[in-house]
RODREN-163594 format. One record per residue (C-alpha): residue number from 1; chain; x negated, y, z. Coordinates in nm, 3 decimals. Example, Ala and Ser with C-alpha at 12.3 -4.5 7.8 and 13.67 -1.06 7.14 Angstrom:
<recs>
{rec 1 'A' {-1.230 -0.450 0.780}};
{rec 2 'A' {-1.367 -0.106 0.714}};
</recs>
This chain:
<recs>
{rec 1 'A' {-0.941 1.679 -1.931}};
{rec 2 'A' {-0.819 1.627 -2.286}};
{rec 3 'A' {-0.803 1.318 -2.503}};
{rec 4 'A' {-0.984 1.340 -2.838}};
{rec 5 'A' {-0.949 0.979 -2.953}};
{rec 6 'A' {-1.053 0.634 -2.826}};
{rec 7 'A' {-1.347 0.661 -2.584}};
{rec 8 'A' {-1.360 1.038 -2.645}};
{rec 9 'A' {-1.249 1.286 -2.383}};
{rec 10 'A' {-1.370 1.634 -2.301}};
{rec 11 'A' {-1.306 1.916 -2.058}};
{rec 12 'A' {-1.171 2.227 -2.225}};
{rec 13 'A' {-0.955 2.528 -2.145}};
{rec 14 'A' {-0.580 2.500 -2.186}};
{rec 15 'A' {-0.312 2.750 -2.090}};
{rec 16 'A' {-0.201 2.728 -1.729}};
{rec 17 'A' {0.134 2.547 -1.740}};
{rec 18 'A' {0.439 2.763 -1.688}};
{rec 19 'A' {0.775 2.716 -1.524}};
{rec 20 'A' {1.001 2.568 -1.793}};
{rec 21 'A' {1.302 2.482 -1.579}};
{rec 22 'A' {1.435 2.642 -1.258}};
{rec 23 'A' {1.347 2.330 -1.057}};
{rec 24 'A' {0.983 2.313 -1.176}};
{rec 25 'A' {0.678 2.375 -0.964}};
{rec 26 'A' {0.321 2.445 -1.068}};
{rec 27 'A' {0.068 2.264 -0.851}};
{rec 28 'A' {-0.298 2.355 -0.825}};
{rec 29 'A' {-0.476 2.022 -0.811}};
{rec 30 'A' {-0.726 1.948 -0.534}};
{rec 31 'A' {-0.781 1.578 -0.598}};
{rec 32 'A' {-0.699 1.347 -0.887}};
{rec 33 'A' {-0.792 0.986 -0.953}};
{rec 34 'A' {-0.884 0.777 -1.253}};
{rec 35 'A' {-0.661 0.470 -1.255}};
{rec 36 'A' {-0.727 0.138 -1.423}};
{rec 37 'A' {-0.421 0.198 -1.637}};
{rec 38 'A' {-0.580 0.524 -1.759}};
{rec 39 'A' {-0.833 0.303 -1.932}};
{rec 40 'A' {-0.560 0.172 -2.162}};
{rec 41 'A' {-0.526 0.530 -2.284}};
{rec 42 'A' {-0.900 0.591 -2.290}};
{rec 43 'A' {-0.953 0.284 -2.506}};
{rec 44 'A' {-0.677 0.384 -2.748}};
{rec 45 'A' {-0.456 0.091 -2.647}};
{rec 46 'A' {-0.139 0.284 -2.562}};
{rec 47 'A' {0.092 0.385 -2.848}};
{rec 48 'A' {0.153 0.754 -2.916}};
{rec 49 'A' {-0.140 0.887 -2.714}};
{rec 50 'A' {-0.189 1.219 -2.885}};
{rec 51 'A' {-0.505 1.423 -2.924}};
{rec 52 'A' {-0.506 1.702 -2.668}};
{rec 53 'A' {-0.306 1.509 -2.407}};
{rec 54 'A' {-0.422 1.544 -2.044}};
{rec 55 'A' {-0.429 1.220 -1.845}};
{rec 56 'A' {-0.386 1.168 -1.474}};
{rec 57 'A' {-0.087 1.030 -1.284}};
{rec 58 'A' {-0.250 1.028 -0.940}};
{rec 59 'A' {-0.300 1.373 -0.792}};
{rec 60 'A' {-0.244 1.594 -0.490}};
{rec 61 'A' {-0.274 1.969 -0.454}};
{rec 62 'A' {-0.124 2.293 -0.332}};
{rec 63 'A' {0.194 2.448 -0.467}};
{rec 64 'A' {0.097 2.749 -0.680}};
{rec 65 'A' {0.438 2.860 -0.806}};
{rec 66 'A' {0.798 2.740 -0.785}};
{rec 67 'A' {1.104 2.790 -1.003}};
{rec 68 'A' {1.404 2.985 -0.874}};
{rec 69 'A' {1.605 2.672 -0.787}};
{rec 70 'A' {1.336 2.499 -0.580}};
{rec 71 'A' {1.440 2.481 -0.214}};
{rec 72 'A' {1.209 2.226 -0.051}};
{rec 73 'A' {0.869 2.371 -0.145}};
{rec 74 'A' {0.702 2.709 -0.121}};
{rec 75 'A' {0.368 2.831 -0.257}};
{rec 76 'A' {0.086 2.715 -0.033}};
{rec 77 'A' {0.241 2.379 0.058}};
{rec 78 'A' {-0.004 2.089 0.039}};
{rec 79 'A' {0.175 1.815 -0.154}};
{rec 80 'A' {0.136 1.465 -0.286}};
{rec 81 'A' {0.315 1.386 -0.609}};
{rec 82 'A' {0.436 1.036 -0.705}};
{rec 83 'A' {0.333 0.921 -1.049}};
{rec 84 'A' {0.700 0.872 -1.138}};
{rec 85 'A' {0.889 1.170 -1.276}};
{rec 86 'A' {1.255 1.125 -1.185}};
{rec 87 'A' {1.573 1.327 -1.156}};
{rec 88 'A' {1.698 1.183 -0.828}};
{rec 89 'A' {2.063 1.172 -0.933}};
{rec 90 'A' {2.115 0.932 -1.225}};
{rec 91 'A' {2.254 0.578 -1.192}};
{rec 92 'A' {1.908 0.432 -1.138}};
{rec 93 'A' {1.768 0.699 -0.906}};
{rec 94 'A' {2.078 0.665 -0.688}};
{rec 95 'A' {1.974 0.302 -0.637}};
{rec 96 'A' {1.612 0.383 -0.558}};
{rec 97 'A' {1.486 0.278 -0.902}};
{rec 98 'A' {1.291 0.599 -0.949}};
{rec 99 'A' {1.056 0.440 -1.202}};
{rec 100 'A' {1.357 0.370 -1.427}};
{rec 101 'A' {1.510 0.719 -1.424}};
{rec 102 'A' {1.748 0.767 -1.714}};
{rec 103 'A' {1.697 1.141 -1.767}};
{rec 104 'A' {1.325 1.210 -1.797}};
{rec 105 'A' {1.191 1.010 -2.089}};
{rec 106 'A' {1.353 1.055 -2.431}};
{rec 107 'A' {1.112 0.807 -2.587}};
{rec 108 'A' {1.211 0.491 -2.400}};
{rec 109 'A' {1.503 0.327 -2.228}};
{rec 110 'A' {1.299 0.109 -1.990}};
{rec 111 'A' {1.051 0.326 -1.805}};
{rec 112 'A' {1.112 0.678 -1.678}};
{rec 113 'A' {0.861 0.960 -1.703}};
{rec 114 'A' {0.498 0.927 -1.598}};
{rec 115 'A' {0.245 1.208 -1.570}};
{rec 116 'A' {-0.036 1.197 -1.824}};
{rec 117 'A' {0.059 0.867 -1.982}};
{rec 118 'A' {0.118 0.936 -2.349}};
{rec 119 'A' {0.439 1.035 -2.524}};
{rec 120 'A' {0.562 0.680 -2.476}};
{rec 121 'A' {0.619 0.783 -2.115}};
{rec 122 'A' {0.761 1.126 -2.187}};
{rec 123 'A' {0.461 1.326 -2.303}};
{rec 124 'A' {0.404 1.504 -1.971}};
{rec 125 'A' {0.053 1.639 -1.916}};
{rec 126 'A' {-0.114 1.486 -1.613}};
{rec 127 'A' {-0.310 1.597 -1.312}};
{rec 128 'A' {-0.672 1.563 -1.431}};
{rec 129 'A' {-0.660 1.939 -1.466}};
{rec 130 'A' {-0.674 2.243 -1.241}};
{rec 131 'A' {-0.297 2.300 -1.274}};
{rec 132 'A' {-0.005 2.072 -1.356}};
{rec 133 'A' {0.365 2.130 -1.409}};
{rec 134 'A' {0.580 1.920 -1.173}};
{rec 135 'A' {0.942 1.880 -1.289}};
{rec 136 'A' {1.221 1.813 -1.038}};
{rec 137 'A' {1.006 1.962 -0.765}};
{rec 138 'A' {1.277 1.917 -0.503}};
{rec 139 'A' {1.289 1.544 -0.575}};
{rec 140 'A' {0.939 1.401 -0.624}};
{rec 141 'A' {0.668 1.584 -0.426}};
{rec 142 'A' {0.642 1.570 -0.049}};
{rec 143 'A' {0.435 1.787 0.183}};
{rec 144 'A' {0.133 1.599 0.318}};
{rec 145 'A' {0.125 1.552 0.696}};
{rec 146 'A' {-0.153 1.749 0.864}};
{rec 147 'A' {-0.307 1.430 1.001}};
{rec 148 'A' {-0.348 1.270 0.656}};
{rec 149 'A' {-0.675 1.323 0.470}};
{rec 150 'A' {-0.695 1.414 0.102}};
{rec 151 'A' {-0.826 1.081 -0.024}};
{rec 152 'A' {-0.572 0.887 0.181}};
{rec 153 'A' {-0.291 1.104 0.046}};
{rec 154 'A' {-0.420 1.062 -0.308}};
{rec 155 'A' {-0.402 0.683 -0.281}};
{rec 156 'A' {-0.035 0.721 -0.186}};
{rec 157 'A' {0.051 0.865 -0.528}};
{rec 158 'A' {0.013 0.529 -0.703}};
{rec 159 'A' {-0.248 0.268 -0.608}};
{rec 160 'A' {-0.136 0.191 -0.252}};
{rec 161 'A' {0.242 0.200 -0.313}};
{rec 162 'A' {0.202 -0.010 -0.627}};
{rec 163 'A' {-0.004 -0.273 -0.447}};
{rec 164 'A' {0.241 -0.275 -0.158}};
{rec 165 'A' {0.530 -0.301 -0.403}};
{rec 166 'A' {0.360 -0.599 -0.565}};
{rec 167 'A' {0.361 -0.776 -0.232}};
{rec 168 'A' {0.725 -0.675 -0.180}};
{rec 169 'A' {0.821 -0.820 -0.517}};
{rec 170 'A' {0.668 -1.149 -0.406}};
{rec 171 'A' {0.937 -1.191 -0.137}};
{rec 172 'A' {0.666 -1.322 0.095}};
{rec 173 'A' {0.787 -1.520 0.394}};
{rec 174 'A' {0.592 -1.607 0.707}};
{rec 175 'A' {0.302 -1.842 0.639}};
{rec 176 'A' {0.314 -1.820 0.259}};
{rec 177 'A' {0.003 -1.873 0.049}};
{rec 178 'A' {-0.044 -1.577 -0.183}};
{rec 179 'A' {-0.275 -1.553 -0.484}};
{rec 180 'A' {-0.358 -1.211 -0.628}};
{rec 181 'A' {-0.502 -1.196 -0.979}};
{rec 182 'A' {-0.712 -0.880 -1.011}};
{rec 183 'A' {-0.931 -0.712 -0.751}};
{rec 184 'A' {-0.901 -0.356 -0.872}};
{rec 185 'A' {-0.750 -0.097 -0.637}};
{rec 186 'A' {-0.393 -0.220 -0.686}};
{rec 187 'A' {-0.492 -0.582 -0.636}};
{rec 188 'A' {-0.687 -0.493 -0.322}};
{rec 189 'A' {-0.386 -0.312 -0.179}};
{rec 190 'A' {-0.156 -0.599 -0.280}};
{rec 191 'A' {-0.379 -0.846 -0.098}};
{rec 192 'A' {-0.399 -0.627 0.212}};
{rec 193 'A' {-0.023 -0.570 0.206}};
{rec 194 'A' {0.049 -0.942 0.181}};
{rec 195 'A' {-0.079 -0.987 0.535}};
{rec 196 'A' {0.158 -0.713 0.655}};
{rec 197 'A' {0.446 -0.913 0.511}};
{rec 198 'A' {0.356 -1.233 0.689}};
{rec 199 'A' {0.130 -1.422 0.450}};
{rec 200 'A' {-0.060 -1.707 0.608}};
{rec 201 'A' {-0.329 -1.719 0.341}};
{rec 202 'A' {-0.441 -1.471 0.076}};
{rec 203 'A' {-0.662 -1.556 -0.223}};
{rec 204 'A' {-0.799 -1.299 -0.471}};
{rec 205 'A' {-0.926 -1.389 -0.818}};
{rec 206 'A' {-1.142 -1.160 -1.033}};
{rec 207 'A' {-1.457 -1.173 -1.245}};
{rec 208 'A' {-1.662 -0.895 -1.082}};
{rec 209 'A' {-1.858 -0.991 -0.773}};
{rec 210 'A' {-1.862 -0.640 -0.627}};
{rec 211 'A' {-1.482 -0.622 -0.640}};
{rec 212 'A' {-1.451 -0.967 -0.486}};
{rec 213 'A' {-1.686 -0.861 -0.208}};
{rec 214 'A' {-1.452 -0.569 -0.141}};
{rec 215 'A' {-1.154 -0.805 -0.142}};
{rec 216 'A' {-1.322 -1.009 0.129}};
{rec 217 'A' {-1.416 -0.712 0.349}};
{rec 218 'A' {-1.116 -0.483 0.292}};
{rec 219 'A' {-0.834 -0.733 0.242}};
{rec 220 'A' {-0.983 -1.027 0.438}};
{rec 221 'A' {-0.906 -1.256 0.147}};
{rec 222 'A' {-1.060 -1.574 0.013}};
{rec 223 'A' {-1.220 -1.499 -0.322}};
{rec 224 'A' {-1.277 -1.684 -0.649}};
{rec 225 'A' {-1.476 -1.560 -0.948}};
{rec 226 'A' {-1.295 -1.716 -1.243}};
{rec 227 'A' {-1.602 -1.714 -1.472}};
{rec 228 'A' {-1.759 -1.973 -1.243}};
{rec 229 'A' {-1.491 -2.230 -1.324}};
{rec 230 'A' {-1.390 -2.412 -1.638}};
{rec 231 'A' {-1.023 -2.362 -1.554}};
{rec 232 'A' {-0.924 -2.125 -1.275}};
{rec 233 'A' {-0.570 -2.267 -1.268}};
{rec 234 'A' {-0.708 -2.611 -1.180}};
{rec 235 'A' {-0.914 -2.451 -0.902}};
{rec 236 'A' {-0.606 -2.274 -0.767}};
{rec 237 'A' {-0.418 -2.604 -0.768}};
{rec 238 'A' {-0.704 -2.770 -0.580}};
{rec 239 'A' {-0.712 -2.485 -0.329}};
{rec 240 'A' {-0.340 -2.526 -0.258}};
{rec 241 'A' {-0.317 -2.901 -0.216}};
{rec 242 'A' {-0.218 -2.942 -0.582}};
{rec 243 'A' {0.119 -2.779 -0.516}};
{rec 244 'A' {0.041 -2.424 -0.620}};
{rec 245 'A' {0.077 -2.103 -0.424}};
{rec 246 'A' {0.410 -1.986 -0.286}};
{rec 247 'A' {0.361 -1.641 -0.439}};
{rec 248 'A' {0.132 -1.518 -0.716}};
{rec 249 'A' {0.085 -1.146 -0.782}};
{rec 250 'A' {-0.029 -1.024 -1.123}};
{rec 251 'A' {-0.223 -0.706 -1.048}};
{rec 252 'A' {-0.397 -0.711 -1.386}};
{rec 253 'A' {-0.138 -0.656 -1.655}};
{rec 254 'A' {-0.268 -0.608 -2.006}};
{rec 255 'A' {-0.631 -0.573 -1.896}};
{rec 256 'A' {-0.786 -0.246 -1.998}};
{rec 257 'A' {-1.055 -0.414 -2.207}};
{rec 258 'A' {-1.003 -0.560 -2.551}};
{rec 259 'A' {-0.850 -0.439 -2.874}};
{rec 260 'A' {-0.519 -0.428 -3.057}};
{rec 261 'A' {-0.574 -0.763 -3.226}};
{rec 262 'A' {-0.616 -0.925 -2.887}};
{rec 263 'A' {-0.294 -0.763 -2.767}};
{rec 264 'A' {-0.093 -0.877 -3.067}};
{rec 265 'A' {-0.231 -1.229 -3.087}};
{rec 266 'A' {-0.271 -1.280 -2.712}};
{rec 267 'A' {-0.613 -1.430 -2.784}};
{rec 268 'A' {-0.731 -1.631 -2.486}};
{rec 269 'A' {-1.034 -1.431 -2.383}};
{rec 270 'A' {-0.982 -1.458 -2.009}};
{rec 271 'A' {-0.877 -1.136 -1.835}};
{rec 272 'A' {-1.048 -0.920 -2.096}};
{rec 273 'A' {-0.810 -0.995 -2.382}};
{rec 274 'A' {-0.562 -0.717 -2.324}};
{rec 275 'A' {-0.311 -1.003 -2.337}};
{rec 276 'A' {-0.096 -1.161 -2.063}};
{rec 277 'A' {-0.358 -1.417 -1.964}};
{rec 278 'A' {-0.330 -1.321 -1.596}};
{rec 279 'A' {0.048 -1.354 -1.615}};
{rec 280 'A' {0.019 -1.699 -1.771}};
{rec 281 'A' {-0.232 -1.798 -1.503}};
{rec 282 'A' {0.017 -1.677 -1.246}};
{rec 283 'A' {0.295 -1.889 -1.399}};
{rec 284 'A' {0.065 -2.192 -1.397}};
{rec 285 'A' {-0.078 -2.132 -1.047}};
{rec 286 'A' {0.244 -2.081 -0.853}};
{rec 287 'A' {0.431 -2.381 -0.715}};
{rec 288 'A' {0.760 -2.501 -0.857}};
{rec 289 'A' {1.035 -2.279 -0.721}};
{rec 290 'A' {0.782 -2.010 -0.632}};
{rec 291 'A' {0.774 -1.639 -0.706}};
{rec 292 'A' {0.562 -1.442 -0.952}};
{rec 293 'A' {0.529 -1.068 -0.891}};
{rec 294 'A' {0.431 -0.845 -1.180}};
{rec 295 'A' {0.345 -0.479 -1.137}};
{rec 296 'A' {0.036 -0.478 -1.358}};
{rec 297 'A' {0.068 -0.235 -1.648}};
{rec 298 'A' {0.199 -0.388 -1.969}};
{rec 299 'A' {0.256 -0.173 -2.275}};
{rec 300 'A' {0.510 -0.238 -2.549}};
{rec 301 'A' {0.301 -0.509 -2.713}};
{rec 302 'A' {0.400 -0.851 -2.843}};
{rec 303 'A' {0.249 -1.120 -2.624}};
{rec 304 'A' {0.279 -1.494 -2.579}};
{rec 305 'A' {0.410 -1.537 -2.225}};
{rec 306 'A' {0.468 -1.898 -2.116}};
{rec 307 'A' {0.833 -1.838 -2.042}};
{rec 308 'A' {0.933 -2.198 -2.105}};
{rec 309 'A' {0.698 -2.311 -1.829}};
{rec 310 'A' {0.841 -2.045 -1.596}};
{rec 311 'A' {1.195 -2.162 -1.666}};
{rec 312 'A' {1.116 -2.531 -1.628}};
{rec 313 'A' {0.937 -2.469 -1.297}};
{rec 314 'A' {1.235 -2.277 -1.161}};
{rec 315 'A' {1.031 -1.965 -1.097}};
{rec 316 'A' {1.154 -1.628 -0.982}};
{rec 317 'A' {0.979 -1.345 -1.165}};
{rec 318 'A' {1.013 -1.000 -1.011}};
{rec 319 'A' {0.869 -0.707 -1.205}};
{rec 320 'A' {0.884 -0.331 -1.234}};
{rec 321 'A' {0.687 -0.010 -1.220}};
{rec 322 'A' {0.662 0.096 -0.858}};
{rec 323 'A' {0.921 0.348 -0.732}};
{rec 324 'A' {0.650 0.529 -0.535}};
{rec 325 'A' {0.850 0.759 -0.311}};
{rec 326 'A' {1.058 0.470 -0.179}};
{rec 327 'A' {0.743 0.322 -0.024}};
{rec 328 'A' {0.616 0.635 0.151}};
{rec 329 'A' {0.796 0.623 0.488}};
{rec 330 'A' {0.679 0.270 0.561}};
{rec 331 'A' {0.328 0.328 0.432}};
{rec 332 'A' {0.281 0.651 0.625}};
{rec 333 'A' {0.379 0.461 0.939}};
{rec 334 'A' {0.127 0.184 0.861}};
{rec 335 'A' {-0.148 0.442 0.804}};
{rec 336 'A' {-0.067 0.637 1.119}};
{rec 337 'A' {-0.070 0.318 1.324}};
{rec 338 'A' {-0.408 0.217 1.182}};
{rec 339 'A' {-0.299 -0.085 0.978}};
{rec 340 'A' {-0.413 0.075 0.653}};
{rec 341 'A' {-0.689 0.321 0.562}};
{rec 342 'A' {-0.631 0.377 0.189}};
{rec 343 'A' {-0.946 0.581 0.133}};
{rec 344 'A' {-1.158 0.276 0.218}};
{rec 345 'A' {-1.144 0.173 -0.149}};
{rec 346 'A' {-1.267 0.509 -0.285}};
{rec 347 'A' {-1.622 0.466 -0.412}};
{rec 348 'A' {-1.702 0.779 -0.616}};
{rec 349 'A' {-1.623 1.152 -0.615}};
{rec 350 'A' {-1.670 1.322 -0.951}};
{rec 351 'A' {-1.642 1.693 -1.041}};
{rec 352 'A' {-1.392 1.766 -1.317}};
{rec 353 'A' {-1.667 1.883 -1.551}};
{rec 354 'A' {-1.825 1.533 -1.529}};
{rec 355 'A' {-1.502 1.339 -1.586}};
{rec 356 'A' {-1.620 1.196 -1.920}};
{rec 357 'A' {-1.910 1.033 -1.738}};
{rec 358 'A' {-1.664 0.916 -1.473}};
{rec 359 'A' {-1.446 0.745 -1.732}};
{rec 360 'A' {-1.749 0.576 -1.886}};
{rec 361 'A' {-1.871 0.455 -1.547}};
{rec 362 'A' {-1.529 0.321 -1.451}};
{rec 363 'A' {-1.464 0.163 -1.790}};
{rec 364 'A' {-1.804 -0.006 -1.806}};
{rec 365 'A' {-1.784 -0.115 -1.438}};
{rec 366 'A' {-2.110 0.063 -1.358}};
{rec 367 'A' {-2.248 0.146 -1.012}};
{rec 368 'A' {-1.997 -0.089 -0.841}};
{rec 369 'A' {-1.722 0.161 -0.917}};
{rec 370 'A' {-1.387 0.055 -0.772}};
{rec 371 'A' {-1.195 0.382 -0.741}};
{rec 372 'A' {-1.324 0.715 -0.876}};
{rec 373 'A' {-1.175 1.040 -0.750}};
{rec 374 'A' {-1.195 1.368 -0.940}};
{rec 375 'A' {-1.257 1.668 -0.716}};
{rec 376 'A' {-1.184 2.032 -0.797}};
{rec 377 'A' {-1.332 2.362 -0.694}};
{rec 378 'A' {-1.055 2.500 -0.473}};
{rec 379 'A' {-1.223 2.825 -0.369}};
</recs>
C-alpha cells in the first residue's frame, strides 16, 4: 500500500526492505489492520505524510530474516509487533514509557517512532505490505502463543492495549461511573476494560447506531447517540445525577473526519470537526475532582481545549500514546481466561489488492464496518 495524496492510495511494487542495522528483522506480514488513526493520514490531515509512504501500524507475521545481533527471534517465528518502535534502553524505555522512546524519532521530542505514520513519527514504512522492516527486533516483537489466533493477536498490536490503557489512565476505582466518548475499536475496548478495573457503570457515546449496538453487545455498556440530543453534556449530567461521571475516556481524539480549517479553528462541528470537541465534552461531563483519560490520537495542531474549566474543576488529566508491550502480559492472561476475545470486533477481511476499497469503506462508515483486517497470501 502506498500513499499518493489525500484519499488516494494504491498497491504497487516496492523493494523488499533490507536489514539496515544488526538488530533489525524483516517480517513477512500475514495480517494487518486499518486503524481509525490511519484515516488521519488517508485524509491528508497528518503533517509530513509523504507520497510513497506505506501505512500500517497494526500487523503480525512470520520472521523472514534477522540481523546478526538479533538473539530472541529466528526465521519462521510467528510474531506480533507493537505499533511503538522503541530502543528499550533510554531514560523513558527504562521506565516503561515505550511510546516516548528518545532514540527512534529524530523529528519529534514527544512521541517515539510509529510504523507507517508519516515522517512526523519517524518515517518508518508500515505493515500494510507483504514485508516490513522491524528495528530493535530483540525489544519490540514477541512470539505469538500457539493458542492465540491471528485476529486476536493482531488486535494486541494496538487497538486492545490502547483501549485497556485508556481505562488504566482513568484510575478507575470500584463502583465508578465511566463515560467513553467514541465507539470505534479503541473505545469498545476501553469500555470493556473498564469493567475489568471495577467500574460500576459504563456509558458509551457515539453518533453511529451500528457502533453503539456493538458497544451494547460487546462491552455491555449503556449507549447514547449524541445526534439525538441538543447537548450531550447536559444528557450526561442528567444520567449521572447532575454530578458528572467519575471518569471520562476520550477515545476519539482529533476525529478522522474534517479538514485543516476545522483543526486550526476548532470549529464546533460535533465529533466530526477534527478538533478536540470530544475532549471538551469529557472535561464538561466529568464530575469535579474527576479524571479524564486521553489516548485518542491528536496531531500537532492548535486547538481550543477548555483548560480553564479543567483547572477550576480540579480535574486530573492523564494522557499518552499507549506503551503496547507493557500491557501484553495482563491482556494475554485475560484472553486465555476468557475475559476478552479481541477478534469479536473484527468485521471485515480484505485482500491487500483491495485495500483502497477497504479504506473507502472504513472512512465512509459503509457496511457497518468497525474493524477491517487486511489479509495476505502466505503460500
